[in-house]
N, C-alpha and C positions, 0 to 999 in steps of 0.2 A: 600343706599337703592335705588333700582330702582323703577320706577313707576309701580305699579301693581293694580289689581282690588280692593284691600283693601285700597289703598291709596287715600288721599284727599289732595287737595291743601290748605295749611295753610298759613296764613300771620302772621308773628311775628313782633310786634312793640316793639322795645327796646328803652327805654328812658335812657339817660345818659348825663354826662357832656362830652364835646368834648375833649377826651384825645387821644393822639397818641397810636396806637397799639390795640385799642379796637376792631376794625373790624377784625383784625387778630385773636384775642382771640375768637371772636364769630365764625369765620370760623373754627377754630380748634374744637370747640364743635360739629359742624355738621360733620366735617371730621371723627372724632373719632367714630361717630355713623353711618358712611357710608350713610349719608343723603345728597343728592345733593341740593345745593342752586340754585333755578331757577332764582331769581332776587334779587338785593339789591339796595336800595336807602337810602340816608342819607341827612338830612338837619336839621336846627334848627326848633323848634316847637313853639307853642304859649307861652310857659313858658320861661322867660328870663334865659339864660345860660344853657338851656336844649336842647339836640339834639335828634332826633328821627331817628332810623335806622329801615327800613322796609325790611324784608326778606321774600321771599316766597319759599316754598318747598313742595314736595309731601311726605306724610308720613301717619302715623296712630296716633290715639289719645294717646295711651300709650307712644309712642316715643316722641310726642310733649310735653307731661307732663315732661318727663325726660330732654328734651332739655331746656324747660322753667326753670326748677329748676337749671340746670347747668349755664344758663345765669344769673339767679338771684344771683348766688354766686360770680360773678365778682364784684370786689370792685367799679369799675366805673359805674356800672349799678344801676340806680335808681329803675326801675321796667320793667318787660317784660310781655307782654300780647300776647296771641295766639288767633287767630280768624279764622273762616271759612268765605267764601265769603258772606254768608247770614247775617253776623254781621257787615259788613263794606260797605262803599262806596269807590270805588277805580277806578283808571284810570292809563293808561300808555300813553306816548307820543312817536310817531314814526316819524322819518324823512326819506324821500325818495329823492334821487338825481337822476333825469332822464335827458337824453339829451333833450335840448330845441327843437332841430329840429324835433325829433320824436313827441314831444308834439304838435308841429305846424302841422306836416304832418298827424298824426293819430287822426282823429276826435273821435275815440272810447276812446282815453286816456282822453280827456276832459270830456266825459260822465262818465267814471269810477271815475274820481276825484270828479265830482259833486255828483254822487250817493253815494259815501263814505263820503261826507262832509269834504273832505280834503281842506286845504288852501295852497296857494302859499306863501312861506316865502321869497324866493329870486329868481329872474329871470335874467339870463344873456344870452348872445348869445350862450354860450356853454352848460349851464346846468340850470335846474330849481329844486329848493328844495321845496318839499311838506311836510306838517305837518298833521298828523292825531292823534287825541286824542281819546282814547276809551279803551275797554277791549282787551285782547290779541287776541281773535278770530277776532275782528274788524280790528286791525292793520295788522294782518296776512292775512286776506282776501284781503285787498288792496294790500299788498305786492305780493300775488300770482297773482292777476290780472295784476299788473304793470310789473311783470317778463317777460311777453310775449313781452313787448315793450322795454325792456332793462333798468335795474336799474344799475346805476353807483355805488351808495352807499346806504346802508340801516342801520339804527340803531334804537333800541327801548330802552326806559328808563326802569328802574325798576319800580315796582308798587309804587304808592303813595296812601295812604288810610287814611280815618278817620272813626271812629266808628259811628254806628247808635244811640249810646247812646246820650242822651241830653247833657251830660257833658263829658269832657275829663277824661277818667278813671285814668290817672296818677295824675290829680288834686285831686280827691278823696283820692287816696293813700297818697299823700303828706300831705293833710290836716289831715288825720287820724294819720299819723306819727308825725306831729307837735303836735297834741293833746296828744299823748302818751308821747312824750318827755317833754311837759309841766307838765303833770301829774306826771311823774317820777321825775322831778326836784322839785316839790312841796312836794313830799313824803320824800325827803332826807333832 
C-alpha cells in the first residue's frame, strides 16, 4: 500500500520471546498486504525474557486491524498493540558524519548544530560524528541543512516508543492471562 491521503502513520508494538525468524514472519505479514514498513527496531523490554519489536507503517485502520490479528496468530508472539502518534511517546536517533575541516571552516555549521540541539559523539581530524535525537521531521531537518556542507554518512534508527498509558499494556494482558489460566486449572 502506498502512502495516500487516507493513510495514517501507525506504530505496532509486538511483544515476544526472542526467537529466530520472527522478524521474517512479521515482514511477510506486511508484504502479503502490500504495506510498506517504514521503520523497525527491536530490543528487550522491561519484562524479563520478553522482547519488543516496534514497527511503523502508513496504512488505514481496517488494514491495521487485519495485520494485528495476523501478528497475534504467530506462536512466538505474546501480544501486539497498534498505536497512533497521539497514544505514544516516541523518538528516533540519527547520526551524521561530516568532514571536520568543513565544520571548522564554516561558522554556519556550528550554528546549525547548536540550533538543532545535536551533540558531537566523536571528533577526529578527518571527520566529526554528530547525534540528534528527536522525531523524524527534526532529524530530517538537520540532515537537510547539513547536506549543503557535505555529509559523508547519515543513518537514522527505527522508532522507539512507550505508551502514554500509566502501565505497560502487555503487563495487563499477561496478568489477565495468568488469572484465566489459574481459574481454568481450579475448575478442572
